[in-house]
N, C-alpha and C positions, 0 to 999 in steps of 0.2 A: 441188574444192572443201570448206571449211569451213561449217558453219551455223554462225550470228553468236550470240553468247551470254555467260555469263557463264565467259569460259576455256573453250569448249565444244570438243570436237577430236573430235567424229562428225563421221566424210566422208558428205557427203550421195550419192544411191542416186544412178547413174553409168550414161549407156549403153556398153559394153565397146564395142570398136570388130570384136570376133572373134565376138558373141554377142548372139543378144536376149534369153534368154531370163536371171534372175538369180535363183539357186533358196536362201532364207533357210532356219538350221534352226533351234530352241531345244527344251528342255526341262526339265520341272522334277520333281523328287526327291521323295517321302516315305519317308524313310527306313525313319520303321517300319512300315509298311503293306508295305516293299516294291514301290512303284511308281511310273512314272514314266510323264509326258503328254508325247508329241514332238509339235512344233508345228510345221508343213512348208507354208511361199507358196513361188508361180510368179509373177512379176511377168516382164510384158512391155517391153519398150526406153524404154515413155514412165510407168512403170512401175504399167501397172496391172496389180493382181492377176487372174492367171487362173486359180487356184486354188488350195488351201490342203485339209490333211488334216493330221488330229489319230489319234492313236495313242494308249490307254493299251497298258501295257505292265505287267506282275504279276512276280513274282519275282525282280526287279533288288536285286544287291546291294551296286550301291555307284553312287556320282554319275558315276564315272568308267564305268561298265557302262552307265549308262541314256544319258549324254552319247552313247560311242561307240553304243550299240546305234541313237539317233535319227539318228544321222550312215548305219548301213547304211541305214535304211528310206529316208532322203531318195533315196540313190545308187542303192536297186531302184525304188523312185518314177519317179523321171528317166531310168531304164534300161526302164520300164517305156512311157511316154512314147514310144521313141522317139528320143530328146533323143541327140545327136553329140557336141558345141560346152557343155559347163556350166561354171559358177564355182557352189560350194556355201559358203555361209557363213555361220559359226557362232561363239559365244563360246567352244565350248571348244577353247580356245586346244591344249595338248594334244591332243587327240583331230584337232586339223587337223593339226598338228605331223606325229604318227605316220602318219594316213594317205597326207601329203603325198610322206614317208619312202616308201622301199622294203624299209629293214629289217624285222630280223624282231625280235618284241615277245618278252615272260614270257608262256608257255603260260597263266597265268591271267586277264593283263589282253588278251593278245593276241589271245583269238575275232575280236571284233567288229573290231579292226585289222584280221588277216589277210583276211575278209570285206573289208572296203573294198578293200585292197589287190589283190583278187580284183576283187572286180567292176569297177572303176577302168579295167580294163582293156578292158573294151566302149565306150567310148566315145574319140572321135579324139580329143579335148582336157576334163581332164579337170582342175578347177583344185579348189583348197579355199584359202579365204582368211578370217585370222580378224577378225570385223567386234566393237565393243563391243557390251551388251548394247543400248546407248540406241540406236545404227542399228540394228537389228534386233528393232527396237518390236513388228510386226506379229508376224512367230513366235513372238516371246513372250509374248505375249496370248491367241495360241490357245492355247498349253504351257499358262498358268495359267489360262484361265477356264476350259476341259476338265477338268483336273485340280482346278478347285475343287467345280465341276458335279456332275461324279461322284464323288467321293471317297465316299460315303455307300454308294452305290449297288453290286449286284455286278454285278460285268461280266465276261464270259467272258475268259478268261487268251488276253492280247497278241491283245483284241479290236479293230477299230476302234469308234471311237467318234464322232465327227465326219467330218463330209467337205461340201469346201468344192463350190465349181463344178464339173460334168462338166468332164473337161481332153481331149482333141481331139489323136491325135499327129501326128506331122509326115503319116503315111500316112494318117490321115483316123478311126482307131478313138477311139471313147469311151472312156475310162478314168475310171472312178468314182471 
């Protein structure tokens, strides 16, 4: 279904038949400071937010690297939770396409993509889907909010700067 509006083409959140969780990710990037902020949100089949995470990343060379790293962090978080079937959604179309494929990429841009392709083997089902930024508002808000809140603070390299609720894995383990 599509949301009503002025020619809006935004897809509504829907329940997946084979899965009861949906994972969205987004990133903001500051080229001058070479920093990015990743935002990750996990929802259940009712659309309720089960958990979220933001990570500030330093020494990021490009927008592509920021987007690819955020995708890696999302896959890692999903694996750490013990999920076996995931649909990862983000607005980074090139990263989504390269992550979905199994082809090799150029060494300079390919490290994160190779990591994603390796990590996705840990799932029974792993789908990557492009979603417009407007349909990915919660993850986008997380990434943007944390970026501006922490912009002038000294943050340790590649450190987590904010967390949502604690997440419980399928086996019952609690993850911060």
